[in-house]
N, CA, C and O atoms as CSV, one atom per row, in Angstrom:
chain,resi,resn,atom,element,x,y,z
A,1,MET,N,N,-13.059,-18.234,26.844
A,1,MET,CA,C,-13.519,-18.109,25.644
A,1,MET,C,C,-13.074,-19.024,24.437
A,1,MET,O,O,-13.545,-18.933,23.304
A,2,THR,N,N,-12.075,-19.945,24.845
A,2,THR,CA,C,-11.732,-20.951,23.964
A,2,THR,C,C,-12.907,-21.525,23.477
A,2,THR,O,O,-13.833,-21.705,24.268
A,3,ARG,N,N,-13.033,-21.879,22.160
A,3,ARG,CA,C,-14.138,-22.543,21.493
A,3,ARG,C,C,-13.908,-24.064,21.426
A,3,ARG,O,O,-12.764,-24.480,21.243
A,4,ASN,N,N,-14.751,-24.754,21.540
A,4,ASN,CA,C,-14.708,-26.152,21.314
A,4,ASN,C,C,-14.950,-26.675,19.956
A,4,ASN,O,O,-14.831,-27.881,19.739
A,5,GLU,N,N,-15.272,-25.869,19.055
A,5,GLU,CA,C,-15.617,-26.228,17.735
A,5,GLU,C,C,-14.915,-25.257,16.787
A,5,GLU,O,O,-14.680,-24.119,17.193
A,6,PRO,N,N,-14.576,-25.612,15.597
A,6,PRO,CA,C,-13.998,-25.004,14.803
A,6,PRO,C,C,-14.643,-23.717,14.328
A,6,PRO,O,O,-15.874,-23.698,14.304
A,7,VAL,N,N,-13.985,-22.659,13.956
A,7,VAL,CA,C,-14.436,-21.196,13.604
A,7,VAL,C,C,-13.981,-21.119,12.146
A,7,VAL,O,O,-12.785,-21.296,11.911
A,8,ALA,N,N,-14.727,-20.901,11.269
A,8,ALA,CA,C,-14.286,-20.437,9.906
A,8,ALA,C,C,-14.311,-18.947,9.961
A,8,ALA,O,O,-15.243,-18.235,10.333
A,9,LEU,N,N,-13.015,-18.559,9.485
A,9,LEU,CA,C,-12.706,-17.195,9.660
A,9,LEU,C,C,-13.640,-16.310,8.763
A,9,LEU,O,O,-14.047,-15.202,9.114
A,10,ALA,N,N,-13.941,-16.923,7.549
A,10,ALA,CA,C,-14.806,-16.208,6.596
A,10,ALA,C,C,-16.316,-15.974,7.337
A,10,ALA,O,O,-16.852,-14.866,7.327
A,11,ALA,N,N,-16.798,-16.900,7.838
A,11,ALA,CA,C,-18.036,-16.652,8.646
A,11,ALA,C,C,-17.799,-15.569,9.991
A,11,ALA,O,O,-18.612,-14.737,10.394
A,12,ALA,N,N,-16.631,-15.811,10.461
A,12,ALA,CA,C,-16.530,-14.857,11.593
A,12,ALA,C,C,-16.424,-13.344,11.083
A,12,ALA,O,O,-16.918,-12.403,11.704
A,13,LEU,N,N,-15.741,-13.224,9.915
A,13,LEU,CA,C,-15.591,-11.755,9.415
A,13,LEU,C,C,-17.041,-11.423,8.800
A,13,LEU,O,O,-17.292,-10.219,8.744
A,14,ALA,N,N,-17.905,-12.186,8.390
A,14,ALA,CA,C,-19.043,-12.082,7.808
A,14,ALA,C,C,-19.938,-11.692,8.909
A,14,ALA,O,O,-20.968,-11.131,8.534
A,15,SER,N,N,-19.803,-11.843,10.107
A,15,SER,CA,C,-20.647,-11.778,11.321
A,15,SER,C,C,-20.865,-10.204,11.789
A,15,SER,O,O,-21.833,-9.842,12.458
A,16,PHE,N,N,-19.922,-9.424,11.378
A,16,PHE,CA,C,-19.937,-8.011,11.623
A,16,PHE,C,C,-19.577,-7.113,10.553
A,16,PHE,O,O,-19.077,-7.607,9.542
A,17,ASP,N,N,-19.777,-5.721,10.634
A,17,ASP,CA,C,-19.475,-4.967,9.710
A,17,ASP,C,C,-18.432,-3.756,10.151
A,17,ASP,O,O,-17.792,-3.053,9.369
A,18,ALA,N,N,-18.421,-3.688,11.590
A,18,ALA,CA,C,-17.727,-2.498,12.032
A,18,ALA,C,C,-16.293,-2.500,11.716
A,18,ALA,O,O,-15.661,-3.539,11.907
A,19,LEU,N,N,-15.631,-1.320,11.196
A,19,LEU,CA,C,-14.227,-1.302,10.963
A,19,LEU,C,C,-13.530,-0.952,12.136
A,19,LEU,O,O,-14.067,-0.262,13.003
A,20,TRP,N,N,-12.157,-1.452,12.251
A,20,TRP,CA,C,-11.302,-1.236,13.324
A,20,TRP,C,C,-11.875,-1.596,14.662
A,20,TRP,O,O,-11.643,-0.958,15.689
A,21,SER,N,N,-12.698,-2.742,14.580
A,21,SER,CA,C,-13.172,-3.040,15.831
A,21,SER,C,C,-13.223,-4.651,15.914
A,21,SER,O,O,-14.197,-5.316,15.563
A,22,PRO,N,N,-12.082,-5.147,16.408
A,22,PRO,CA,C,-11.862,-6.656,16.326
A,22,PRO,C,C,-12.771,-7.462,17.354
A,22,PRO,O,O,-13.162,-7.095,18.463
A,23,ARG,N,N,-13.021,-8.756,16.632
A,23,ARG,CA,C,-13.836,-9.683,17.346
A,23,ARG,C,C,-12.676,-10.831,17.664
A,23,ARG,O,O,-11.785,-11.208,16.903
A,24,ILE,N,N,-12.943,-11.247,18.941
A,24,ILE,CA,C,-12.203,-12.396,19.336
A,24,ILE,C,C,-12.727,-13.806,18.917
A,24,ILE,O,O,-13.805,-14.262,19.298
A,25,VAL,N,N,-11.843,-14.452,18.087
A,25,VAL,CA,C,-12.245,-15.653,17.627
A,25,VAL,C,C,-12.071,-16.803,18.462
A,25,VAL,O,O,-12.897,-17.715,18.416
A,26,THR,N,N,-11.098,-16.847,19.204
A,26,THR,CA,C,-10.718,-17.790,20.249
A,26,THR,C,C,-9.632,-17.458,21.261
A,26,THR,O,O,-9.144,-16.332,21.167
A,27,ARG,N,N,-9.247,-18.145,22.071
A,27,ARG,CA,C,-7.897,-17.665,22.786
A,27,ARG,C,C,-6.888,-18.889,22.921
A,27,ARG,O,O,-7.251,-20.059,23.046
A,28,VAL,N,N,-5.659,-18.480,22.880
A,28,VAL,CA,C,-4.710,-19.648,23.015
A,28,VAL,C,C,-3.853,-19.211,24.189
A,28,VAL,O,O,-3.235,-18.147,24.137
A,29,ASN,N,N,-3.802,-20.040,25.285
A,29,ASN,CA,C,-3.189,-19.762,26.598
A,29,ASN,C,C,-3.656,-18.238,27.057
A,29,ASN,O,O,-4.836,-18.027,27.335
A,30,ASP,N,N,-2.788,-17.330,27.111
A,30,ASP,CA,C,-3.237,-15.985,27.630
A,30,ASP,C,C,-3.391,-15.067,26.369
A,30,ASP,O,O,-3.409,-13.854,26.583
A,31,TYR,N,N,-3.510,-15.527,25.031
A,31,TYR,CA,C,-3.575,-14.664,24.042
A,31,TYR,C,C,-4.996,-14.697,23.379
A,31,TYR,O,O,-5.740,-15.677,23.419
A,32,ASP,N,N,-5.269,-13.554,22.790
A,32,ASP,CA,C,-6.589,-13.550,21.972
A,32,ASP,C,C,-6.104,-13.652,20.450
A,32,ASP,O,O,-5.113,-13.095,19.979
A,33,VAL,N,N,-7.002,-14.473,19.787
A,33,VAL,CA,C,-6.901,-14.454,18.383
A,33,VAL,C,C,-8.135,-13.631,17.900
A,33,VAL,O,O,-9.309,-13.963,18.064
A,34,ARG,N,N,-7.674,-12.477,17.262
A,34,ARG,CA,C,-8.742,-11.561,16.874
A,34,ARG,C,C,-8.824,-11.487,15.356
A,34,ARG,O,O,-7.850,-11.804,14.673
A,35,VAL,N,N,-10.067,-11.040,14.770
A,35,VAL,CA,C,-10.203,-10.692,13.378
A,35,VAL,C,C,-10.635,-9.387,13.362
A,35,VAL,O,O,-11.205,-8.966,14.369
A,36,ALA,N,N,-10.461,-8.603,12.334
A,36,ALA,CA,C,-10.882,-7.419,12.209
A,36,ALA,C,C,-11.008,-6.917,10.665
A,36,ALA,O,O,-10.166,-7.290,9.848
A,37,LYS,N,N,-11.941,-6.175,10.337
A,37,LYS,CA,C,-12.051,-5.377,9.078
A,37,LYS,C,C,-11.494,-4.010,9.322
A,37,LYS,O,O,-11.764,-3.394,10.353
A,38,VAL,N,N,-10.670,-3.499,8.324
A,38,VAL,CA,C,-10.052,-2.284,8.576
A,38,VAL,C,C,-10.099,-1.775,7.111
A,38,VAL,O,O,-10.024,-2.503,6.121
A,39,GLU,N,N,-10.255,-0.191,7.109
A,39,GLU,CA,C,-10.335,0.513,6.028
A,39,GLU,C,C,-9.810,1.947,6.497
A,39,GLU,O,O,-10.089,2.386,7.613
A,40,GLY,N,N,-9.069,2.615,5.620
A,40,GLY,CA,C,-8.630,4.040,5.944
A,40,GLY,C,C,-7.394,3.888,6.960
A,40,GLY,O,O,-6.581,2.980,6.790
A,41,GLU,N,N,-7.278,4.773,7.991
A,41,GLU,CA,C,-6.166,4.917,8.885
A,41,GLU,C,C,-6.565,4.744,10.361
A,41,GLU,O,O,-7.496,5.377,10.859
A,42,HIS,N,N,-5.793,3.830,11.053
A,42,HIS,CA,C,-5.970,3.774,12.375
A,42,HIS,C,C,-5.416,4.978,13.371
A,42,HIS,O,O,-5.980,6.072,13.383
A,43,LEU,N,N,-4.434,4.733,14.083
A,43,LEU,CA,C,-3.746,6.001,14.680
A,43,LEU,C,C,-2.467,5.591,15.184
A,43,LEU,O,O,-2.271,4.400,15.427
A,44,TRP,N,N,-1.570,6.462,15.366
A,44,TRP,CA,C,-0.222,6.142,15.955
A,44,TRP,C,C,-0.445,5.790,17.394
A,44,TRP,O,O,-1.061,6.490,18.197
A,45,HIS,N,N,0.139,4.591,17.647
A,45,HIS,CA,C,0.013,4.110,19.094
A,45,HIS,C,C,1.151,3.151,19.264
A,45,HIS,O,O,1.836,2.765,18.317
A,46,ALA,N,N,1.326,2.781,20.515
A,46,ALA,CA,C,2.498,1.876,20.857
A,46,ALA,C,C,1.923,0.965,22.010
A,46,ALA,O,O,1.178,1.437,22.869
A,47,HIS,N,N,2.279,-0.282,21.991
A,47,HIS,CA,C,2.147,-1.177,23.130
A,47,HIS,C,C,3.377,-1.409,23.822
A,47,HIS,O,O,4.320,-1.972,23.265
A,48,ASP,N,N,3.420,-1.003,25.015
A,48,ASP,CA,C,4.709,-1.047,25.873
A,48,ASP,C,C,5.316,-2.362,26.336
A,48,ASP,O,O,6.496,-2.593,26.596
A,49,ASP,N,N,4.353,-3.111,26.382
A,49,ASP,CA,C,4.661,-4.401,27.152
A,49,ASP,C,C,4.474,-5.638,26.197
A,49,ASP,O,O,4.806,-6.739,26.635
A,50,THR,N,N,3.978,-5.538,24.951
A,50,THR,CA,C,3.667,-6.663,24.147
A,50,THR,C,C,4.109,-6.325,22.564
A,50,THR,O,O,4.166,-5.209,22.048
A,51,ASP,N,N,4.384,-7.525,21.997
A,51,ASP,CA,C,4.505,-7.366,20.523
A,51,ASP,C,C,3.135,-7.554,19.907
A,51,ASP,O,O,2.222,-8.076,20.547
A,52,GLU,N,N,2.996,-7.142,18.702
A,52,GLU,CA,C,1.564,-7.203,18.054
A,52,GLU,C,C,1.738,-7.959,16.805
A,52,GLU,O,O,2.576,-7.505,16.027
A,53,PHE,N,N,1.077,-9.074,16.449
A,53,PHE,CA,C,1.187,-9.918,15.380
A,53,PHE,C,C,0.052,-9.622,14.320
A,53,PHE,O,O,-1.109,-9.514,14.714
A,54,PHE,N,N,0.356,-9.494,13.038
A,54,PHE,CA,C,-0.651,-9.106,12.118
A,54,PHE,C,C,-0.593,-10.293,10.896
A,54,PHE,O,O,0.465,-10.612,10.354
A,55,LEU,N,N,-1.702,-10.794,10.613
A,55,LEU,CA,C,-1.727,-11.535,9.373
A,55,LEU,C,C,-2.848,-11.033,8.440
A,55,LEU,O,O,-3.993,-10.851,8.855
A,56,VAL,N,N,-2.485,-10.825,7.205
A,56,VAL,CA,C,-3.426,-10.335,6.302
A,56,VAL,C,C,-4.256,-11.289,5.641
A,56,VAL,O,O,-3.724,-12.079,4.861
A,57,LEU,N,N,-5.665,-11.331,5.874
A,57,LEU,CA,C,-6.421,-12.431,5.298
A,57,LEU,C,C,-6.861,-11.985,4.000
A,57,LEU,O,O,-6.880,-12.812,3.088
A,58,ASP,N,N,-7.228,-10.758,3.780
A,58,ASP,CA,C,-7.767,-10.252,2.580
A,58,ASP,C,C,-7.222,-8.725,2.420
A,58,ASP,O,O,-7.079,-7.950,3.365
A,59,GLY,N,N,-6.942,-8.430,1.042
A,59,GLY,CA,C,-6.584,-6.967,0.779
A,59,GLY,C,C,-5.239,-6.751,1.157
A,59,GLY,O,O,-4.470,-7.710,1.227
A,60,GLU,N,N,-4.871,-5.604,1.408
A,60,GLU,CA,C,-3.557,-5.082,1.688
A,60,GLU,C,C,-3.586,-4.105,2.879
A,60,GLU,O,O,-4.344,-3.136,2.938
A,61,LEU,N,N,-2.548,-4.504,3.969
A,61,LEU,CA,C,-2.364,-3.629,5.029
A,61,LEU,C,C,-1.042,-3.010,5.054
A,61,LEU,O,O,-0.024,-3.665,4.833
A,62,SER,N,N,-1.036,-1.783,5.313
A,62,SER,CA,C,0.421,-1.004,5.460
A,62,SER,C,C,0.475,-0.529,7.067
A,62,SER,O,O,-0.506,-0.195,7.732
A,63,ILE,N,N,1.675,-0.575,7.463
A,63,ILE,CA,C,1.824,-0.181,8.852
A,63,ILE,C,C,3.237,0.846,8.782
A,63,ILE,O,O,4.368,0.569,8.384
A,64,ALA,N,N,2.770,1.935,9.249
A,64,ALA,CA,C,3.880,2.939,9.387
A,64,ALA,C,C,4.460,2.787,10.804
A,64,ALA,O,O,3.707,2.580,11.755
A,65,LEU,N,N,5.837,2.893,10.959
A,65,LEU,CA,C,6.619,2.605,11.919
A,65,LEU,C,C,7.481,3.739,12.183
A,65,LEU,O,O,8.139,4.260,11.282
A,66,ARG,N,N,7.503,4.165,13.457
A,66,ARG,CA,C,8.610,5.007,13.905
A,66,ARG,C,C,9.569,4.251,14.804
A,66,ARG,O,O,9.308,3.798,15.919
A,67,GLU,N,N,10.721,4.184,14.149
A,67,GLU,CA,C,11.860,3.309,14.783
A,67,GLU,C,C,13.074,4.224,15.159
A,67,GLU,O,O,13.217,5.365,14.721
A,68,PRO,N,N,13.843,3.660,15.929
A,68,PRO,CA,C,15.170,4.520,16.168
A,68,PRO,C,C,15.830,5.357,15.007
A,68,PRO,O,O,16.249,6.507,15.133
A,69,ASP,N,N,15.861,4.550,13.778
A,69,ASP,CA,C,16.543,5.078,12.583
A,69,ASP,C,C,15.665,5.932,11.781
A,69,ASP,O,O,16.072,6.385,10.712
A,70,GLY,N,N,14.404,6.202,12.252
A,70,GLY,CA,C,13.469,7.011,11.424
A,70,GLY,C,C,12.073,6.275,11.230
A,70,GLY,O,O,11.736,5.265,11.847
A,71,GLU,N,N,11.313,6.944,10.271
A,71,GLU,CA,C,10.141,6.363,9.984
A,71,GLU,C,C,10.296,5.531,8.607
A,71,GLU,O,O,10.998,5.872,7.655
A,72,ARG,N,N,9.458,4.311,8.701
A,72,ARG,CA,C,9.470,3.497,7.711
A,72,ARG,C,C,8.061,2.825,7.310
A,72,ARG,O,O,7.281,2.714,8.255
A,73,THR,N,N,7.698,2.450,6.302
A,73,THR,CA,C,6.394,1.706,6.103
A,73,THR,C,C,6.608,0.439,5.714
A,73,THR,O,O,7.419,0.290,4.800
A,74,VAL,N,N,5.959,-0.757,6.287
A,74,VAL,CA,C,5.942,-2.089,5.662
A,74,VAL,C,C,4.525,-2.309,5.045
A,74,VAL,O,O,3.529,-1.950,5.674
A,75,ARG,N,N,4.425,-2.916,3.782
A,75,ARG,CA,C,3.313,-3.125,2.982
A,75,ARG,C,C,3.076,-4.778,3.104
A,75,ARG,O,O,3.932,-5.580,2.730
A,76,LEU,N,N,1.880,-5.142,3.642
A,76,LEU,CA,C,1.492,-6.582,3.764
A,76,LEU,C,C,0.391,-6.841,2.711
A,76,LEU,O,O,-0.689,-6.253,2.761
A,77,PRO,N,N,0.673,-7.652,1.851
A,77,PRO,CA,C,-0.364,-8.212,0.756
A,77,PRO,C,C,-1.022,-9.343,1.352
A,77,PRO,O,O,-0.414,-9.854,2.293
A,78,LYS,N,N,-2.018,-9.806,1.055
A,78,LYS,CA,C,-2.860,-10.980,1.454
A,78,LYS,C,C,-1.739,-11.921,1.566
A,78,LYS,O,O,-0.784,-12.024,0.795
A,79,GLY,N,N,-2.064,-12.812,2.974
A,79,GLY,CA,C,-1.243,-13.939,3.183
A,79,GLY,C,C,0.116,-13.496,3.934
A,79,GLY,O,O,0.838,-14.442,4.250
A,80,SER,N,N,0.558,-12.262,4.253
A,80,SER,CA,C,1.686,-11.755,4.827
A,80,SER,C,C,1.536,-11.660,6.272
A,80,SER,O,O,0.405,-11.442,6.707
A,81,VAL,N,N,2.459,-11.784,7.039
A,81,VAL,CA,C,2.568,-11.619,8.313
A,81,VAL,C,C,3.669,-10.637,8.702
A,81,VAL,O,O,4.728,-10.534,8.083
A,82,PHE,N,N,3.322,-9.897,9.819
A,82,PHE,CA,C,4.469,-9.000,10.346
A,82,PHE,C,C,4.329,-8.903,11.837
A,82,PHE,O,O,3.203,-9.022,12.318
A,83,THR,N,N,5.280,-8.717,12.548
A,83,THR,CA,C,5.087,-8.352,14.033
A,83,THR,C,C,5.708,-7.107,14.287
A,83,THR,O,O,6.837,-6.820,13.889
A,84,VAL,N,N,4.841,-6.238,15.068
A,84,VAL,CA,C,5.560,-4.961,15.387
A,84,VAL,C,C,6.003,-5.059,16.973
A,84,VAL,O,O,5.185,-5.229,17.878
A,85,PRO,N,N,7.251,-4.942,17.146
A,85,PRO,CA,C,7.941,-5.024,18.320
A,85,PRO,C,C,7.447,-4.183,19.404
A,85,PRO,O,O,7.146,-3.013,19.165
A,86,ARG,N,N,7.336,-4.678,20.582
A,86,ARG,CA,C,6.937,-4.032,21.847
A,86,ARG,C,C,7.445,-2.601,21.834
A,86,ARG,O,O,8.597,-2.477,21.420
A,87,GLY,N,N,6.785,-1.457,22.221
A,87,GLY,CA,C,7.273,-0.234,22.307
A,87,GLY,C,C,7.479,0.690,21.144
A,87,GLY,O,O,7.809,1.863,21.318
A,88,VAL,N,N,7.271,0.125,19.868
A,88,VAL,CA,C,7.394,0.800,18.652
A,88,VAL,C,C,6.017,1.361,18.252
A,88,VAL,O,O,4.988,0.720,18.039
A,89,GLU,N,N,6.232,2.812,18.189
A,89,GLU,CA,C,5.041,3.486,17.558
A,89,GLU,C,C,4.704,2.987,16.258
A,89,GLU,O,O,5.594,2.637,15.483
A,90,HIS,N,N,3.490,2.926,15.958
A,90,HIS,CA,C,2.961,2.292,14.659
A,90,HIS,C,C,1.477,2.909,14.427
A,90,HIS,O,O,0.725,3.338,15.303
A,91,LYS,N,N,1.263,2.852,13.155
A,91,LYS,CA,C,0.049,3.272,12.477
A,91,LYS,C,C,-0.518,2.399,11.349
A,91,LYS,O,O,-0.123,2.595,10.199
A,92,PRO,N,N,-1.480,1.388,11.632
A,92,PRO,CA,C,-1.857,0.529,10.520
A,92,PRO,C,C,-2.777,1.343,9.610
A,92,PRO,O,O,-3.560,2.137,10.131
A,93,TYR,N,N,-2.725,1.179,8.146
A,93,TYR,CA,C,-3.788,1.880,7.467
A,93,TYR,C,C,-3.989,0.832,6.188
A,93,TYR,O,O,-3.095,0.111,5.745
A,94,ALA,N,N,-5.213,0.894,5.743
A,94,ALA,CA,C,-5.611,0.156,4.387
A,94,ALA,C,C,-6.407,0.947,3.532
A,94,ALA,O,O,-7.627,0.812,3.626
A,95,PRO,N,N,-5.895,1.830,2.632
A,95,PRO,CA,C,-6.657,2.738,1.818
A,95,PRO,C,C,-7.866,1.886,1.043
A,95,PRO,O,O,-8.971,2.416,0.925
A,96,ALA,N,N,-7.652,0.737,0.593
A,96,ALA,CA,C,-8.716,-0.095,0.052
A,96,ALA,C,C,-9.372,-1.182,0.825
A,96,ALA,O,O,-10.118,-2.028,0.333
A,97,GLY,N,N,-9.078,-1.103,1.908
A,97,GLY,CA,C,-9.550,-2.154,2.898
A,97,GLY,C,C,-8.829,-3.456,2.972
A,97,GLY,O,O,-8.195,-3.954,2.042
A,98,ALA,N,N,-8.978,-3.944,4.117
A,98,ALA,CA,C,-8.432,-5.379,4.280
A,98,ALA,C,C,-9.135,-6.178,5.594
A,98,ALA,O,O,-9.686,-5.574,6.514
A,99,SER,N,N,-9.028,-7.449,5.522
A,99,SER,CA,C,-9.418,-8.430,6.707
A,99,SER,C,C,-8.046,-8.842,7.235
A,99,SER,O,O,-7.103,-9.219,6.540
A,100,ILE,N,N,-8.072,-8.697,8.762
A,100,ILE,CA,C,-6.682,-9.128,9.199
A,100,ILE,C,C,-6.956,-10.018,10.420
A,100,ILE,O,O,-8.057,-9.950,10.966
A,101,LEU,N,N,-5.907,-10.934,10.920
A,101,LEU,CA,C,-6.113,-11.608,12.207
A,101,LEU,C,C,-4.983,-10.891,12.969
A,101,LEU,O,O,-4.013,-10.362,12.426
A,102,LEU,N,N,-5.201,-10.931,14.179
A,102,LEU,CA,C,-4.363,-10.308,15.185
A,102,LEU,C,C,-4.063,-11.472,16.392
A,102,LEU,O,O,-4.952,-12.212,16.813
A,103,LEU,N,N,-2.876,-11.500,16.799
A,103,LEU,CA,C,-2.454,-12.196,17.892
A,103,LEU,C,C,-1.941,-11.234,19.039
A,103,LEU,O,O,-0.960,-10.520,18.832
A,104,GLU,N,N,-2.627,-11.219,20.281
A,104,GLU,CA,C,-2.181,-10.418,21.272
A,104,GLU,C,C,-2.558,-10.800,22.508
A,104,GLU,O,O,-3.607,-11.431,22.641
A,105,PRO,N,N,-1.822,-10.502,23.525
A,105,PRO,CA,C,-2.408,-10.801,25.089
A,105,PRO,C,C,-3.656,-10.597,25.303
A,105,PRO,O,O,-4.062,-9.546,24.808
A,106,THR,N,N,-4.480,-11.259,25.901
A,106,THR,CA,C,-5.853,-10.983,26.363
A,106,THR,C,C,-5.873,-9.753,27.179
A,106,THR,O,O,-5.069,-9.596,28.097
A,107,GLY,N,N,-6.801,-8.845,26.860
A,107,GLY,CA,C,-6.967,-7.404,27.414
A,107,GLY,C,C,-6.056,-6.315,26.891
A,107,GLY,O,O,-5.981,-5.197,27.400
A,108,THR,N,N,-5.372,-6.723,25.839
A,108,THR,CA,C,-4.610,-5.544,25.086
A,108,THR,C,C,-5.553,-4.680,24.148
A,108,THR,O,O,-6.275,-5.045,23.220
A,109,SER,N,N,-5.340,-3.514,24.639
A,109,SER,CA,C,-6.156,-2.355,23.912
A,109,SER,C,C,-5.740,-2.250,22.547
A,109,SER,O,O,-4.559,-2.427,22.247
A,110,THR,N,N,-6.662,-1.962,21.650
A,110,THR,CA,C,-6.509,-1.709,20.359
A,110,THR,C,C,-5.733,-0.405,20.063
A,110,THR,O,O,-5.169,-0.210,18.987
A,111,VAL,N,N,-5.742,0.395,20.997
A,111,VAL,CA,C,-5.049,1.745,20.808
A,111,VAL,C,C,-3.873,1.810,21.760
A,111,VAL,O,O,-3.390,2.901,22.061
A,112,GLY,N,N,-3.429,0.745,22.212
A,112,GLY,CA,C,-2.044,0.698,22.741
A,112,GLY,C,C,-2.040,1.424,24.265
A,112,GLY,O,O,-3.087,1.826,24.772
A,113,ASP,N,N,-0.971,1.520,24.807
A,113,ASP,CA,C,-0.601,2.278,26.153
A,113,ASP,C,C,-0.536,3.699,25.917
A,113,ASP,O,O,-0.966,4.559,26.686
A,114,ARG,N,N,0.102,3.919,24.658
A,114,ARG,CA,C,0.419,5.552,24.444
A,114,ARG,C,C,-0.204,5.670,22.788
A,114,ARG,O,O,0.091,4.881,21.891
A,115,HIS,N,N,-1.043,6.748,22.664
A,115,HIS,CA,C,-1.638,6.860,21.450
A,115,HIS,C,C,-1.997,8.418,21.270
A,115,HIS,O,O,-2.155,9.237,22.175
A,116,ASP,N,N,-2.090,8.637,19.832
A,116,ASP,CA,C,-2.827,9.971,19.391
A,116,ASP,C,C,-4.221,9.916,19.953
A,116,ASP,O,O,-4.728,8.899,20.427
A,117,PRO,N,N,-4.824,11.148,19.858
A,117,PRO,CA,C,-6.225,11.210,20.213
A,117,PRO,C,C,-7.108,10.048,19.330
A,117,PRO,O,O,-6.839,9.875,18.141
A,118,VAL,N,N,-7.944,9.438,19.853
A,118,VAL,CA,C,-8.677,8.360,19.106
A,118,VAL,C,C,-9.745,8.993,18.284
A,118,VAL,O,O,-10.531,9.782,18.810
A,119,PRO,N,N,-9.820,8.665,16.921
A,119,PRO,CA,C,-10.708,9.300,16.086
A,119,PRO,C,C,-12.099,8.501,16.326
A,119,PRO,O,O,-12.047,7.457,16.977
A,120,ALA,N,N,-13.207,8.911,15.872
A,120,ALA,CA,C,-14.575,8.419,16.098
A,120,ALA,C,C,-14.560,7.055,15.336
A,120,ALA,O,O,-15.225,6.141,15.823
A,121,HIS,N,N,-13.903,6.850,14.252
A,121,HIS,CA,C,-14.034,5.519,13.529
A,121,HIS,C,C,-13.219,4.325,14.095
A,121,HIS,O,O,-13.294,3.162,13.698
A,122,VAL,N,N,-12.438,4.795,15.073
A,122,VAL,CA,C,-11.529,3.621,15.768
A,122,VAL,C,C,-12.185,3.280,17.138
A,122,VAL,O,O,-12.430,4.118,18.007
A,123,ASP,N,N,-12.458,1.857,17.230
A,123,ASP,CA,C,-12.937,1.321,18.445
A,123,ASP,C,C,-11.716,1.095,19.360
A,123,ASP,O,O,-10.851,0.256,19.107
A,124,ALA,N,N,-11.706,1.872,20.404
A,124,ALA,CA,C,-10.795,1.710,21.473
A,124,ALA,C,C,-11.395,0.411,22.331
A,124,ALA,O,O,-12.439,0.521,22.974
A,125,THR,N,N,-10.751,-0.633,22.286
A,125,THR,CA,C,-11.389,-2.111,22.996
A,125,THR,C,C,-10.252,-2.990,23.290
A,125,THR,O,O,-9.099,-2.845,22.885
A,126,THR,N,N,-10.710,-3.910,24.036
A,126,THR,CA,C,-9.979,-5.008,24.238
A,126,THR,C,C,-10.372,-6.229,23.478
A,126,THR,O,O,-9.926,-7.344,23.748
A,127,GLY,N,N,-11.288,-5.967,22.444
A,127,GLY,CA,C,-11.808,-7.131,21.647
A,127,GLY,C,C,-13.223,-7.379,22.039
A,127,GLY,O,O,-13.544,-7.376,23.227
A,128,HIS,N,N,-14.088,-7.595,21.076
A,128,HIS,CA,C,-15.595,-8.144,21.302
A,128,HIS,C,C,-15.730,-9.559,20.985
A,128,HIS,O,O,-15.059,-10.212,20.186
A,129,ALA,N,N,-16.781,-9.974,21.791
A,129,ALA,CA,C,-16.983,-11.415,21.638
A,129,ALA,C,C,-17.465,-11.638,20.191
A,129,ALA,O,O,-18.135,-10.797,19.592
A,130,LEU,N,N,-17.110,-12.747,19.696
A,130,LEU,CA,C,-17.634,-12.960,18.317
A,130,LEU,C,C,-19.057,-13.602,18.499
A,130,LEU,O,O,-19.199,-14.527,19.299
A,131,ASP,N,N,-20.093,-13.127,17.777
A,131,ASP,CA,C,-21.447,-13.460,17.861
A,131,ASP,C,C,-21.863,-14.364,16.540
A,131,ASP,O,O,-22.330,-13.900,15.500
A,132,LEU,N,N,-21.606,-15.687,16.798
A,132,LEU,CA,C,-21.909,-16.597,15.605
A,132,LEU,C,C,-23.048,-17.503,16.211
A,132,LEU,O,O,-23.564,-18.386,15.526
């Protein structure tokens, strides 16, 4: 799915409305570059075999983390990046909404390998094709 033409991220984000339902913009080697619109809470989950990279394109994203020393929350304003290390339980949330870019190995589930029950507003997917 590597594209041979540039993709404007604003156009990619404007092409869908679904929340917590990432679209694959392109691939880099064995990784998906995904964009998503998010609002409210995701769910507690962990990716056992991969880190998860977040870049906030618009708005603010918070990520609650369950680490060996206890729970903490990182806040990511527009333009910020953060990587959740493999195996760390985390729960992204964006009370006022945000647009994000994710970098994950192709085939990585949005709800990880271990997770809480999946609420109806979260799309348990490995990413959807971008329809531009």
